Each structure stands twice: as structure tokens, then as C-alpha cells.
N, C-alpha and C positions, 0 to 999 in steps of 0.2 A: 667348635673352639672360636673365638671372636678376631676376627683379623684386627689387629689394631693399627697394625702396619698401615694397614689402606684406609682405618678410618682416622688416623692422626696426619694422612697428607690430604685429609679435606680441608678447606679454608674455612668453611664454616663453623670449626671447632671451636674458633676465636670468639665468635661472637653469641656463644652459649651462656655463658656467664652475664649477659647482656640481656640475652633474653629470658632466662629464670629470672631474673632480677623484674623484668617489667611483667613479665607475668603472675610474681608473687606480689607484687606490690600494687599491681591494677587489674590485672585478670586479663589482661588482652595486648595484644602486642601487632606491631607490622615488621614483617621479616623482609628486608631487600637484600636478596644476593644474588651475584653476577651467574651466570648459568655457569655448572662444574663446578660450583663450591662444595655443595653435597647437602642443600639445602632438602631437596627431597627426600634423602636418604637416611643420615645422619641427626637429623634434629628429629625426626619423630623417635628414632630409637632411644634420643637422651631423654626426651620429653616421659618417654614410657618409662625409664630408668632399666632399661635392659640393658643398659654397658656398664654395669656396677655403680654406678653416681646416681644419686638422687632416691626418691618414692616411685613405686611399684604405680605407676597409673596407665587406664587404657585409653588410646589414641586413636583415634579417627582421623586419616588423609582423605582428603577429596581431591581427586584430580580430573581434571576437563575430558579426558579420551579414556578408552579402556588400553589402548594399547601401552597408555603411560602407568595406568594403574597397574596392570598385570607386572610392566618393566619394575615400577618400585619398589613392588612387595619382593620382588624375585634379587633384585639386588640388597635387598635389607638383611632377608634370609642369606643371602650369600656372606654378606659383611658378619652377621653372627653363626656362620658357620651350620647354619639350620635347612631345615626344607621347608618350602612354603605353607604354611598350616600350622607350624608349631609356632614361634610366638609372634610372628609376622604371618595376616593371610591376606586374602582382599575378596572382594565381592565386584563382579562386573554384570555385565547383562549375559544371564543365560551360563553364569559360572560362580560357583562361590567354594574359597577354599580355605576356610579358618576352620580352626579346631577350639577346642576347651582351654588350653592354655595362651591361646591369641592375646598380644597386649597392643597391638600396633595391624589395624586393619586398614588397608588403600580400598577405597571405593569411590566408583563415579559420582559427580554430584548431583546425575539423576538419583542414584542410590541414598544418597545422602537425603534427598529432598524427600523421598519415599519414608524415610526413618521418622526423620523431625515431623511428618504429619502424621505417621503412626503413633509416634511417639515422643511429642514433642519435649518430654524428660530430658530426653535421649539417656534414660535409665541406665548407669554402670560406666558411664563415657565421661572422662575427665577431660581430653583436650581435642578440641576439633583444629586441626588444619588444612585454611582453604589454600590449597597451592596452584600457582599459575593464574593469579588472579588478573594480571595484567590483559589478558584476554579476553575478560570483560564477556564471556558466555553468560546467557542469560540464566541457566541453572546456578552459575555460580554466586550471581547476584543476587538472585532468589534465596539462595540457601545463607546466603553470609546477612541478609535481610532476616530470616525467620530465625538464627541462631542470636542474633542479637535481640530479637525479643523474646525468646525464651531466658535471654541469660538476663534482662532486665525485670522478666514477670515472674520467670519460673526456678531459674537454678543459676543464682546469682555467681556462683561456685564456679560456673561451667567457663573455660577458658578458651579462649580464641586467638588464632593467629591466624594473619590474615600474609602469605609467602608469594614473593615473586621475585623474578631475576630484575624487571623491568617496571617499575608502576606507578601509579599517581600515588605517593606514601602519605602525605600530608591529605590527601580525599580520603582515605580508607581510614587512616589515624582518625577525622573527624568522626566519620561513620562509626567507628567501634569506641565511640564514647570518648576522644583523646588519647587514641593507644599510643605509648612510646613509641618510636620508629627505632627499630636494630636494625643496622645495617655490618654488614660482613664483606670483608676486601676480598677481591678474588684475583686468581692467578690466570691471565689468561695470554697465550703467546700472541705475536704479531700476526697480524692478517693482510696480505695485501691485497690491494682491489684491483682489478683488470676490468675496464670499461669495455665491454662488447656488444657495441649495440650493430643489429642489423645492418648490412651494405643498401640497401633499398627500405623505405618505407614500408612499414605493414600497419594494415587496418585497427583500429581500436576494438578491446573488446567490445559486446555488444549481448547482452543476456548472457547467455552460456557459451557463446560461440568465441572460439579464439583462432585466428587466422593462422590458416595450416603452414603459411611462410614464417610465420614467428616460430612454430613448433621444428621445423626443419633446421632452423638457423639455432633455436637450442639444442637440436642434435647435433651438428657441427659444432658447435661450443663445448658441448660434453666430450666427442674426439680431441678438441683442443687441447682440452684439459689434462687427458689423459698422456697425451704426447708431450705435453709442457712440464707435467707436474709428476710426482710423486704420490703415493697412496689413494684411499678411496675418493670419490667422487661423489658428492649428494646433490644431486638435482633437484630444486624444488619447483614443482607446478601445482597448477590449482586444481586439478581435479584426476579422476579416477581416468575420464577419456581421454586428457592430454597425455598422463602418464601410459595409457597404452599405444599410444601415437608416437610418442618419441620413443618407447621401449623398441616398436616396430622397425625403425629407422637405424636402429644401433647393433644391426645383427653384424657378424662377423667379427666382433672384438677380439677372437682367440680365446687367451687363457683370463677374461673377464666377465666375469659373472656379472648381469644385470637383475638388480631385482627391484619389487616394484612394491612400495608400503604405502597403505592408506587404510582407511576406516572397514574398508570391503576386504582387507587382503587376509587370509588365513591366518590362525594365532601363528601357525609354524612357521609361515614366514616371516611373520613379526618377529618371532623369537629369534630365528636365525638373523634378521636383521641387527640385531641387539646383542649377537655375540661375535666374537672375532671369527675371522676366516681365514682361510690358508692362501686364497685366493684374491687376486685383486677385484673389487668389484664396483658397480656403478649402480646409487642407490636412489631411484626415482621415487619422490615422497611429497605429498602433500602439506600442507601447514602441522600435520599430525607432529613433524621431527622439528618443527622450532623451536621447541621448548621440550622441557622435562625426559627429555629421550639425550642418552650420548649413543651416538653409533658410532662403537670404536673401527680406528684405522682410517678414519675420514680427515684428509688434509684439504681436499678443496672443495670448494660448494660454486654450483653454478644456480643461479639464481634467473628465472624467467623474468620475475617483478611483476607476478601477477598472484591473487587471490581468490577466493570466492567468499562473499558475503550474502547473509539471508535478505533480501528486498520484498517487498509487499506492496502491490499494485491494488489497493483500497477501491478505487474507481472500478475495478473489473474484479474483482473479489479473488484475484492468483497471487499467488506467494511462492518463490522459488528463492535459489540461490542465485544468482549474478555475479558476475568474471568482472574484477575491479584492479585495479593498480594499487599493489599494494604497500603499504604506510612505511614511512621512514624507518619507525620501530620495527618493524616486522625485517625488513631489510638488514636492521643490525643485529635483530637474533639470528637471524639466517646465516650473515657472516660467520657469528659467532660459532657457529659448528665446526667450523674449520681450524680454530683456534683452540681446541678444545684439551689437545694432546699433544701439539706441538705448533711450529709456525705453520701457517696454511697461506691458502689463495682462497680469494671470491669473484668469479667472474661475473658480472653483473651485465645483463642481456639489455640493456638500456645505455643511450648518453650520457655522458658525465652531467649535461648542463639541466635533462629532464628531472636530476634527483630533489633539487633544491624546490621543486613545484609538486613533488608529491605529498599526499596527505602525512600528516606527522603519525598519527595513530590510527590504528582501524576505528571502524565504528563500532559503539560500544552495542551490541546486540537489540540491546532493551528499546533503542532508537532504530532500528530499522527492521526488526524482525516480526514475524507472526505472534501476535500476543495472546493468540487463544489457551493456549496450555498455560500461560501465565496467569490470565485473568480466573480459570478454572482454580489455580493455587490458591491466586490471593482470597478468592470468594470462601473456598474450604476453610482458610486460616480464619476468618472472620472479618476480612479488609476488602470488600468490593472491588474498591477503587485505588487500590495501592496506597493510597493517601498516608499509611500511619505506618507505612513500613520503610526502615532505613536501608535507602537506596543512593548510588552516587549521581543517577540518573532517573528523574520521574518516567514513569512510562507516559509515551505519547496520547494525547486523549484522543485523538481521531483514531488509531491504532488499537486502542480499547473501547471504544464504542464499536468500532467492528469486532470485534474480538467477542465482547457481551453479544453482539447482535448474532454470531454464529452460536454462543452458549444456549443463549435464549432459545433458536430456532431448535436445538436438539433438547431441550427441557431440562437443561444442566443447572441453568441458574433460572431465578423468578424476574419480574419485571424491575424491582431494586437491585439486580446482580447478585443477591445472597444465593448460596448455592442450594441445590433443592434435593431432598433425597436422592434423587435418580443423578447429579452431579456428584454427589458424594460417593454412591457407587461407582463411577465413570472413573473419578480420581482414584479411589481404590486400587483400578486395575493396573495401573502405569503403563499406560498408552497414553496416546495423544486425545481427548475427548474426541474426536471426530471418529477415530478408529477404536477406543472403546465402545460407543455410540453402536457402530456396526457389527462389534464382535457379540456385544451380548443381545442386542435388536433381532440378530440374523440366525443366534444359533439354534435357537428353536423351529425356524421356519427352514432352513436351507441346512441345517445340521451342524455339528460343532465341528466338526472335520471340514466341512467347505469352506464356513464360516473362517474357521483358521487359516487356510488355506489363502484365501482372498485379502485377508488382513496382513498375512505375513507378506504377500507381493505388495501391498500399499503401503506396507511399514520399510521396505528396501526396491528403489525402481529396480524392475530387472533390466538385463543388457538389452542395449537396442534392437537385436537382433530375434528378437522374442516377440517385435512388434507393437503396435500401438492398441492389440484388439486385448482386454485385458483376458477374456474368458480363453482364448490364445494363446495369451501368456501362463495362465496357470497349468494348460496342459503341457506345454514348455518347460514347464518348471517341474510338475511330476516326473517326468522322461529324462530330464536333463541329466547328465553327469559333469557338467561344470562346476565350477569351485560355487557360483552363485547357485544353484540350482542344492549342495550341499547346506549352506547357510540358510536358504529358505526351508529346506526338510525340518531344518533344526528349531526353526523359531517355528514354524506350523507346530511341533511336537511340545512347546513352549506355550504357545497359545493356546491348543488344545488344553492342555491341564488347567491353564486360568480360565478357557470359558466353561469348560466342565466346573469348574470350583464356586464361578461366577456367579453363577445361572441353580445353585443348589440355594436352597432358603433356609441351611442349616447354618452357616456362621461366616464370620470374612475369611476373605481371601488369606491362604497360609504366608504368614513372612516373608519365607524363601524367597518365594513362588515372585510376590509383589515387588522385593527388592530385585530381582534378578529381571524384572518386568522395566524398571525404572530406566536404563540406560537406554539412549535411542542410538540407532545405526548414523555411523558419521557417515551420511551420504548427504548428494545433493538431494534426494526425492524426504530422507529421512528427516532432514533441517524444515522440508517444505510440509511433510503428513503429520510427522510423528510429534519428536523432539522428546524430552525427560519429563515425567508426568510424576507425581507426587499423591499419596494419601493421606489419611486424616486419621486422628485415634480413634479405635474401634469404641471406643468410651463416648465417642461424641458423635454417633450414629447409628440408626437401627441397621442389622444386617442387610445384606442385598437380598433384593426378592426377584422373582423373574420378571421380564416386562411384557406386558401384554400388550400386542398389538391392534391398531383402534380396526381393523379389519381384516377380514381372510387374507392370508397372505398369500404368493403367487406359487402355489404348489406345485401346475402346471406349466410352467413358465419355461421347463429345459433346462437344461447345465449352464447355457450364456445366459440366458433370465435370470437363474439365481445367482450368477456370480456377478451379475448387474445389480440385482438386488441389493448386493450387500455393497458394491460401490456407492448405490444410490444412498444409502443410510449414512455412508461416512460423509457426503457430499451433496447434500440436498438440494443445497442451492444452484449445485451445477449438473443437476438435470438438466436437458437440453430439449427441445424441440425442434424438428427440422420445418428449417423457415426459408423456402427457396434455396437456395445452392449452401445453407449455411445452418446453423443450427442457435437457437435463441436458447440461453441458459435462464432459468428462474430468476439469476441474480440480475437478468437485463445485459449480461453479457455476449456477445456474438463471437462463434467458434467455429474452426472449419477443419472438418476431417483431413487426412493425408490423401492424397491420390491412390486408388487402387485397396484402401482398406474395406477390410468386413466392416465398418462403422459406416461408410454410408450407405446411403438408402434405408436405414434402420428410423422409423418415425422418430422415437427417442433415442439418446443415449445418457448415459451417466459419465459425467465426465470427470476423470479422478486427478489426472495429471496435465497442464496445459501452462503453455506458455505463449510471450505475443512475439512474431517473427518481426526482424528488422524492417523498418518501414510500416509496419501495419499497425490499422487500428484495431483491429481483432485478435483474437486468442488464435493459437491450433493446439488441438488433440494432441497430446501425445500421450496420452493413457485412457480409454475410456470402455463400456461396456452396452450391448444395446439392451436397453428396458423395453415395457410396454407401458400405457398411460397410465396401467392399472398401478406399477409399483412408483411410476411417479408421482401420482397422487398420494400414495402411503409414506413415500420418501421426504416429501417435501410438504407433509399435511401442513405443517404449523405456518406455511408461507400462503396457504390455500385462503380465497376471499372470495366473496361477490358480494358486489357493488352496482347502483345503478350510476352509471357514468352519462354526465350531459355536457356535451362541448361544442366546440364551433368546429368543423369539419367540412369540406367542399362547401364550403360557402352556404352554409345553413348550421341550423342546430340539428345534431346529433345526439339522442337519446337510446340508451340500451343499457340492458342488464347484464353486465358480465362476469362470468366465472373466472376465475387467473388463479394459477399456480405461479405467486410471482408477479414475473413480467410479461409470462406467456399464459396468451389466452388461452381457454379452453372451450367455453360455450358461449355464443352471444346472441341475443334476442331483442327485438325492438322492444324499446319501453314506452307504453300509453298513461297521460296523464301525471309526466314527471314532475318533481319537487318544483314550485313555482319557483323556488328561489335558487336551484340549480341552472334552469334554466335562463332565469337573470343571468348570472354569472356567464353562461355561455354567450349571450348575447351581447354582453357588455367586450369576451371576447373577441367575438367578432368584429366589434364596432371598433376596437384596437387594435387589431388586424387589418381591417381591409376600410378603416376608416368610417370618420361621418358620413361621406358620401351615400352612405346606406340608407340613410333618414331620406324622408321626402324635401329636397331642396328649392324652392321657388326663387323666382328673382327677386321677389320681394325678402326672401330670407336669407339670399347671399348680400343683397344689398345690405342689410341688419348688420348682418355679422361684420361687413367690411367697414363701415360705419363707425361701428361699437369696436373694433380696433384700431381704427384710427384716432378715436377719442383715448383710447386706452392709452398708446404711442404718445399722443401730444399732452394729455394732461392725465394720466395715470389715475389713480383712485378717485373716486371709487369708482369710475368706470370699470368693467369683467374683461380678464384676459381672454381673449377669442383663441389661444391654439388650442390643436387639437388634444396637447397634453391637461392643460387646464380645464378645457371643457370634459373631459374624461375624469376627472378630480371631482368635478362637481355634476355629475350625472345627477343624482338624487333631487338635485335644485331644480334642474330643467327640464329634464326628459320623463320623470314620474308627473301624474301615474301610467301616462302613454305605457312606460316601457314596463310597468309591472304588468298590461292586460297582453301584450305582445307576448309570442311563443316561435315565431319561425321568424325567418329573413322577410317574408312578405310583409310580416306586420311591421316590422322594422321601416319599410318603403312609404307607408303610409301614416308615419307620424310626420305630424310637421314641424320642419327644425326651427321656422322663425318663429310660432307661437311658443316654443321652448326657450330660446334665446331672450323672448322678452320678459320672460320668468327672473331674468339676470337681470335686467335692469334695476338700478340703483334706487328704486322707489323708497326705503326707509329715509333715506338723505333729502328727498325730493329733487335729486340732480335728474332724473330719469326725465323730466317734464320741459327739460331744459334738450332733449335728444336732436329736435328740429332745430334748434337755434345755433348750437354747439356744431353737431354736423347735418346741414339739413341735406335730405335727399336730392332738392333741386333748388336751385337759385334763380333769378329774374335776373336778367342780362337787359343791356339798351335795348333792346329790339321789342322787350316786352315780354320775349320768350321765356317759358320757365324751363331749362335747362339740367338735366338727370347731371349730378356728379358723379365720377367714376371714384370709388375709394379703394379701387382693386390693390393700388399700392397705399400701405396707411402712412408711409412715408412722404409720398406728395402725390395729393388728389389730383384728379384730372377732369378739367372741364372742356370737354370737346363741342365748337361750337361755329357757325360759318362767319367769316371774316365780317361781312357786311353788318351781321348783327352787336357788333362788339363796335362799331362808329362811334366815336364821342368818348368812350371809355377811355381817361386819362390812366387810372391806375387799375392791376389783376385783381380780379375780385379776390378775398380772403373768406376761408373759414375758421373759426377757433384763433384768429390772429394768423395763420397760416396761408399766404399767397400759393391760389391754383395755379397749375402746370396746365395752361391755356394751350390747348391743341387750335389752332384755327385752320378751318377748313375751307375747301372750295364752294361754290353752289353745288358741285355734285357731291359733296360731303365727303371728297379725298383730303387727307392731309396735306397741309400749304407751310403749315408753320407751327413751329412750337415756341412757347415764352414763357416765363415766369414773371415779366418786366413788360409789361405791355405797352408802357409810356415809351421805351427806348426801342421796341418793336415800330411802332409808329415812325418815329424818328429816322431809324436806320433798317430797318428789314423790309418794310413795307411796298419800297420802290420796287424791290426786285422780285415780290409776290405781283405786284400790279403788273408789271411789263410782262411777267410771264403768263397770267390768267386774265387778263381784259380781250387778249385778242381769243381764246379758246372762248370765255362766256362774255360777248359782249353784249347782252341784253341785261346785265346786272350792271348794278354801280360801281364806279373804281376811281374814287374823288383821288387829287392829290394830296389833300389835306385831310386823311381818315379821323385826326383828332376832332376837328371841329363839324364834320359833316354829320347827317343823320342817320342814326343805325335803322335798318330796313329787314324785312324778310323777304321781300318782293323785287321783281325785277323792278327794269325802268320803266317798261310798258305800264305797269300797275304803280307806278310812282307819280306818272303823268298825270294818270285819270284821277 
């Protein structure tokens, strides 16, 4: 019996006429309805005609999380007075409850993507409701883009509704072709805000790390809320680990139950949280409880102010969730949980002054997440770069390039980014492309059972106590009686069925299995390594066939080696070779294994999970397996390369033939008769790194360079630039053909730099002939001597000459119109005075020099009037003769 009293109490009922009009007139609509108004439960029932009004339709509702999908289906079934699987059913990962009479089916966005890829027309579906669009999960954005494409090209009668509590309504309306926006008024109770910042400063989050002091403070705030308020307490924390720590600090609460809600929690626990309870409760939850779900009895929210978002370190090839400050929008959503059923309160574990500095909205996943799965989805859809998809935010170019690199490495796309036959098979599995590749390629080598076990473990990162050795973690999961072990065994069974079916050459994966595979685990490692994946229409590509490995597989590798083989196939660019105290991945990233781990000492490892510790430039292995070189070569074979390398190293040309696996050197042999062009590049590299001093610079060559540098500074063109940078840029003009004949450093030392520089003189203009006129190497002084000009400082050339040889000269000598800086020397050649104005020196400075030097050098002339004296190179005795 339909519970009309409960249905009539839902505020969204008032928006139904407007929603129906929008769908009738436009075919699409954006529904904005606050939490608790019934948009997730009443609207689908009304659209399906299950409330006695309107035509009978088949409605699919897409939710971002499994827990929300199950809860929504059960709530709708309760409103109809039926069991789940009658008029309302659901399909999530590993579980499908749908009957022949089902007209409303709640699915995860991953399942929806699978269906759209397999059957773009969505035969039999009349309406699709995309719930909680504001969360901006990548699967939801992708599903919306695909559905709009379907509506525009195949099914114009398909109706689409984007529904959310708080969203960019205008943006979604534009995306859906100018869809009408329908708003529903909410009935919310007042929520008092209590600012409960820690007394002492706490360290900001970094990576997955959260300051334990903050978690202790959150636990104390929960106890305070229990003492000050009535009703259940809902506490938001960023992840499973933080929930476990806070739960451990809430012991001894007496008649209060502490429940933990997250994607890993058993279905029974999730269901218990969503049902009324006789005892008071503290519900510790991740962001799964922000929207879609109403936890009955909650009157108080304690908000840690933290959330998890995906991030990708493209430079190191690592991706993971990271802890961030929750956005203002998330804070409003969380606070609203306290006012769903009655007035409530929210305790915010940060200062009021910090609130305005928080980001307004969470980052759209498409901007920050690993896009490997998205890129394969787009490629299978026929739009490799996603440029034709209707997306609120385009995928970042760098992230798409990195994603295509991964897909190319595993053979899922070709050089143009188009899906290969292999990529289409991988997409059909409903796994992340990495794990799909590992499952398919390793099943016939290590066996379906072992392949499924390892991939199941990689799908959902095991508890910390399992350690970082993947093979040991598999053994722990086999014998473990904990909740993780139970989920792991269920996943192994599902993957075993998938692998067995996919390796047959008789047909496609069963639809049911593909859909159940689509919904990825909502855990940190799942976001890193799996994600929800799509399939494509069976009519669009050939049935799967077995993947033949290019070399003999490691059948004698032992248990650990076979486990490592599966991991290496999943993460080929993270295969790593021991290099001193660390490991070098084929991607070029360095990583360290933890102290005391069995991984240390292994010559090769396959890294499944890694992160970057605070203050470190390299990665830390969180989960990996030992492998041998044969496995490494097989798994990362597409990254193998043999090339001749000629470069400048250790002061000379090094020529060698190198076999590489990505950044890892496998074999190195000296290379004789290296390509002349490569040798030339290496020599130029040496000249750039060590300077032009590698050439033979005679005194004449140095002087020529200095004279030309002076003319360049003084006169400009056409005189050549003599800087190292300019000479490097014109190396073809002045060092050939000598450079072309050189093979090593010693050959460079035989090249006459002066002869080369002479080639740069402005011969074509005729100015080269004036070199000695404009910048003479030597000039004549009054004594008759020809003294060398020092052009070492091109801004001020220097003439160093004995004082007596300049007697009688009234003005300083000039070159190219510039007075030389005259260094007047004693008879012994020591500096006595410096002047650029010889006339002033004779008048004012000479007396002091004469007084100082004539006693020391009495044999030399020291006239009182040097401007009128005879210049000389000789002593008084010579002069008298």
C-alpha cells in the first residue's frame, strides 16, 4: 500500500508540475531541491507513473555511491509498500535486485556508464535522473555527456533530469541544451553553528596525513556535543583511517553506540545507520553521508573540516587521494544534516575567521583526477580527446596526455588515441584499464584464481597491518577473518567469473556481470587505481579473444613472483630496479621501500601503491611485489628501447649502445664508429657545459676575440658578438670544418680558435680590412715603441707604457675615438699611475710620481716639465752618449 502520508509530506511534490512541464516541452530539466525534500525518492516514482498519476515509464536513477543507491531504492520501495525488486530495484557493484515489474532502477554512475557504452540507445529506458550532480564526480560528468550525445543523435525522446541540492544550475542548463531550471522549496530547521577550533595549533594536512592532535580534538568535540545536546551525533572525517582512530578514542560512552560509515563498511552496517535505533548513536562517516542519505535521529553534526580529493603527480607518475580543507559548499551540506528532522547544531572544528578563506566549492574531479579510465571511455565512445563531449569543464591537456601514455603502454589505444580491439575488450571488463590488462593478460599465465586474487587486492587497498609486500598481503587476505577479508573474497569470486568469461572466445561478457563490475570501491586506493569503467555496444567491436603474451611467462617464479607478475602488468611504468639504496622506476621516479620490509634487497620490484612523504623528493612504496628482470621486460615491454647514445660526460664524448626499459638501463656496450651527427652534438654539448676554453686559444686568438668584442661594443654592427652564447649560436660559421672532423675532447684542443674567429670578420662589407685601423693590436708611442693595447675590458682598453716613453705627448692616445686608459709604469715596469687624461696628469699628478720615483731610479730622466721633454726608452747614460 502506497504511503501517501509520507509522500505528501515531501516538499518536492510542489515542484512536480513544473518538472513535468519542462520535460514535456523540452525533454531535459535541471531540478534544484534542498536536502530532505524528496528529490531522490519522490521524483523518480512520479516520473515512472507509480503514484497513480501520469504515464507508465521506465526510469533509471544514477547515484554516485553504492550506499546511496541501495538506500534510495529501499526508501522508494517502502513508500510504495513493496519489497525491493518489485516496482523499484537497484544495481550496484556485485549486487543486483531487479525484477520483471521493475520500473525504477537505481544504479551507480559506473553502472550507468557501462549500459550506455554497451547499448547507447538505452532501449526501454524513458527517463534518466542524474542525482547529486553538484558533487562533480567524473563518472557523473561523463555519463551526462554521453547521455546528451545519445539524446542529440539517437534518442531525442530520451528525457534527462540533472538533480542536486546545490549546483551550478545555469551551467547544467546550458550543458543540456538550455534546459529549464525547476526549483523546489525546502523545509529546513535552524542549525546553530558552534565554532570549536583546537586550543593549540595543529599541522595542516599533507597527502594522506592528518595531524593526530586534530583527531584527538575531534573526539573531544564529539564528547562535548553528546553532553551539551540531545539526539544522535554525525561526525564527518576524511577517510577510513581517521574514522578508526576517532572511534578508538570514543570508548566508554556507555549507552551510546559508535558506528562507522564509509564505502568499505559492510552493507549490514550501512543499512543499520539508515534505520531508526533505540539507543543514542555517534555515526562517524566520510563524505558519503554529505548528501543522498538521511541518517534518522541526527540532531548534531561535528565537522572535522577535512575531505579527500584525488590528485595526480604527473611528474612522478603517482596518483592518489589527498587530504584537503573541505569547501564552504561541503560545510553547508554537512551542517544541513543536523536540521533534516528538527532544529540542530553543527560543531565546526576550525575558527570562524578561517571559514571565509575556505574554497567555495570542491574541485571537479575531471580537473584533478587520474584520467586514464576517462580517456578510455572517450576513446571507446569515438571521441579520443573528448573535444566533442558536453562537459562542464574540459579535461586538462596534460592529464589527458598522461592518460593516453598509459593506455598506449598497455595497448588500449593507438598512436592517434583511438581505441584498439584490445582497448575495447578492456573497457568491457568494467575495471580500470590497468587492472583489466592485469586480469586478462595474467589469467592464462598465473591462473584465473590467482589473477583474480591479486586484482581484487589492487582494487581495494588492504589494511595497513597487511604490510607493504603484495604477496604477503594476498596470503593475509586468504586467511583473514576480518571485514576486509570478507569483501576481498566476494570480489575474488566476481573477478573470477569475469576473467573466465572474458578469456573465452565465444562471446561478450554477460551484461549482468559487466554492470556489477562497473561500480568501483569508494576507497583511497580504488580512486587511485580503479574507478568506474564503461563498456561499449557489442555490435561495435569484435568478441574478446585471448591475449597471447610475447615471451614465455614466468611459470617457475614461485608464489611471490607470480603475484608480482600480475602487479607488473597493472603498473608497467612502476616496475623498478634496485639502484643503490633506492629503486628507479621505468617512469624515472625514484622510490624507497620501508625499513624491515621483505621488498628490500630484491633486484626488481613492481610498485602498486606509492606516495610522496612530507619533505621528500622521491616516492615511498606502500604496496609492491618482488619480480625478476624477465617479468619486468615482459610487463613493460612497450617501454623497451635500444638506442645509440652519444653525449658529453666526465669531460669527454661518451658513445655507447644502451638497452633501456624506460628510464632503467639494462645493458650498456661501448659504441665504435658512432654517428658523426651525434658526435657533433655531444661536442657542442661539451662546449656549452665547459666553455670555449676546450679549444686552442693562442695569445693572438685571445687578443683577436678581445679586439672584436671592443668593436662590437663601440661600433655595433657589422662587428660580430663575441659572447659565449653568440659564438655557440654561430658555431656552424666559425668552427667548421674542424668541428666536423673532431671525435673527442683532444680533437677540440687542436682546433685553432683564432683561425675560426677570423671567419666571423665582416668580410662582405669590407669592414674587415679596417680591423687594424679601428682596433689596432699595437700603437706607436712618442718614444717610437709599438705598445700592445690590452682590450681585456672592451668598455675601456688599456695601454701600459713606461712614463718616460710618453714625455711630450699632450693627449691620451685613442682607438676608434675612445681615449685609452693609460697605465704609466716605472722603469721596472711596475704601475706608477693611471690616467685617461694625459694632459691633466702632466699638470697635476706627475709631480708626486716624480718625487717618489726619481730617488729610486736615478739613472732615468725625470724632467720637471714632462709635456715638453723628449720621450725616451733609455737611461740618462744612454742619452748622454
